C-alpha positions in Angstrom: -43.9 -6.5 -2.9 -43.9 -3.2 -1.1 -43.7 0.1 -3.0 -40.2 0.7 -1.6 -38.9 -2.7 -2.8 -40.4 -2.4 -6.2 -38.9 1.1 -6.6 -35.5 -0.3 -5.6 -35.8 -3.2 -8.0 -36.7 -0.8 -10.8 -33.9 1.6 -9.9 -31.5 -1.4 -9.7 -32.6 -2.7 -13.1 -32.3 0.8 -14.6 -28.7 0.8 -13.4 -28.0 -2.1 -15.7 -28.6 0.2 -18.7 -26.5 3.2 -17.9 -25.9 5.6 -20.7 -22.4 6.5 -21.7 -22.9 9.9 -20.1 -23.8 8.3 -16.8 -20.7 6.1 -17.0 -18.5 9.1 -17.8 -19.9 10.8 -14.8 -19.1 7.8 -12.7 -15.5 7.6 -14.0 -15.0 11.3 -13.3 -16.5 10.8 -9.8 -13.9 8.1 -9.2 -11.1 10.4 -10.3 -12.2 13.2 -8.0 -12.9 10.8 -5.1 -9.4 9.4 -5.5 -8.0 12.9 -5.3 -9.9 13.5 -2.1 -8.9 10.1 -0.7 -5.2 10.7 -1.3 -5.1 14.5 -0.5 -4.4 14.2 3.2 -1.8 11.5 2.9 -0.2 13.3 0.0 0.3 16.4 2.2 1.9 14.3 5.0 4.1 12.4 2.5 5.3 15.5 0.7 6.5 17.0 3.9 8.8 14.0 4.2 9.8 13.9 0.5 7.7 10.7 -0.2 5.1 9.9 -2.7 2.2 7.5 -3.2 4.5 4.6 -4.0 6.0 5.0 -0.5 2.5 5.1 0.9 1.4 1.9 -0.8 4.5 0.1 0.3 4.1 1.2 3.9 0.4 0.3 3.9 0.9 -3.2 2.7 4.0 -3.9 4.8 1.8 -2.9 7.8 -1.1 -5.1 6.7 1.2 -8.1 6.4 4.3 -7.7 8.6 7.1 -10.0 7.4 5.8 -10.0 3.8 8.5 -10.8 1.3 9.7 -8.4 -1.4 8.3 -10.7 -4.0 4.8 -10.7 -2.4 4.9 -6.9 -2.2 5.9 -6.8 -5.9 2.9 -9.0 -6.7 0.4 -6.9 -4.6 1.7 -3.5 -5.9 2.1 -4.6 -9.6 5.3 -2.5 -10.0 8.7 -3.3 -11.4 11.4 -4.7 -9.1 13.5 -1.6 -9.9 10.7 0.8 -8.9 10.0 -1.1 -5.6 13.7 -1.4 -4.8 14.1 2.4 -5.1 11.1 3.0 -2.8 12.3 0.3 -0.3 15.8 1.6 -0.3 14.6 5.1 0.7 12.3 3.7 3.4 15.0 1.5 4.8 17.6 4.2 4.8 15.2 6.6 6.5 14.5 4.0 9.3 10.9 3.3 8.4 11.2 -0.2 7.1 13.5 -3.0 8.2 14.5 -5.8 5.8 15.3 -9.2 7.5 16.9 -12.2 5.8 14.5 -15.2 5.6 15.1 -17.9 8.1 14.3 -20.8 5.8 15.4 -19.2 2.5 18.3 -16.8 2.9 17.5 -15.2 -0.5 14.2 -13.9 0.8 13.9 -10.5 2.4 11.1 -10.0 4.9 9.8 -6.5 5.4 8.7 -5.0 8.7 7.8 -1.4 9.7 9.9 0.1 12.4 8.4 2.1 15.2 8.8 5.3 13.1 7.3 3.5 10.1 4.3 2.4 12.2 3.8 6.0 13.3 3.9 7.3 9.8 1.5 4.6 8.6 -0.9 5.5 11.4 -0.9 9.1 10.4 -1.6 8.2 6.8 -4.3 5.7 7.5 -6.0 7.8 10.3 -6.5 10.6 7.7 -8.0 8.2 5.2 -10.1 6.4 7.7 -11.6 9.7 8.9 -12.5 10.6 5.3 -14.0 7.1 4.6 -15.9 7.0 7.9 -17.5 10.4 7.2 -18.4 9.4 3.6 -19.8 6.0 4.7 -21.8 7.7 7.5 -23.3 10.2 5.0 -24.1 7.5 2.4 -25.6 4.9 4.7 -25.2 1.1 5.0 -26.9 0.1 1.8 -24.8 2.5 -0.2 -21.6 1.3 1.5 -22.4 -2.3 0.7 -23.2 -1.4 -2.9 -20.0 0.6 -3.2 -17.9 -2.3 -2.0 -19.6 -4.6 -4.5 -18.8 -2.2 -7.3 -15.2 -1.9 -6.3 -14.8 -5.7 -6.0 -16.5 -6.2 -9.4 -14.0 -3.8 -11.0 -11.0 -5.7 -9.7 -9.2 -8.1 -12.0 -9.7 -11.7 -10.9 -6.2 -12.2 -9.5 -6.3 -8.9 -7.6 -9.7 -9.7 -6.2 -8.2 -12.9 -4.8 -5.4 -11.0 -3.2 -7.8 -8.4 -1.8 -10.0 -11.1 -0.3 -7.0 -12.9 1.2 -5.9 -9.6 2.8 -9.4 -8.7 3.9 -10.0 -12.1 5.5 -6.6 -12.1 7.2 -7.5 -9.2 9.4 
C-alpha cells in the first residue's frame, strides 16, 4: 500500500473517533455554511417580500413540474396550512399556477409560470455559483465525501425522496 493510501486510511479511521469538540465544530460549520448558502437567495427573496418557505416551494415545483400539493407537503415536511399560505401568495403573484388534476379532480398540480421560472433561475444560479466555487476549491474527493456525509445524515424516507428526485433528472 502506498504511503498516500495508508495515510488516507489512517485519516479516515481517525474520523470514526471524532471528539465532541470536533463534532461541535462540524455542527457550527454546517450552520455557517447554510447561512452562506442561503444569503444570496435571501436577498433576492426579501426584495420581493418572500422567505425561505417560498424558495423551497419554488425549487421543488421546478424540479417536478405538475407535482401535487400532497407530494410537495411530503417533500417539504410542513403543515398543510403553512404550505397553503405560501402557495396562495405565489399563485396570487403569478409565479405558480395550480391546475385541477385530469384523473382526480381533487388533486391540484403545480407548475411555475414564466415569471416563476425566472425567479427560480435567479435563486438557483446564485446557489450554483456558490456551490461550484466551493466544490472547485475542495476538489473531487472532498465533494464525493461531502455528498456521502449529507446523504448519511438524511432520515431514511427523506433519503429515498432525495434519490428519486436526483435520479429523475
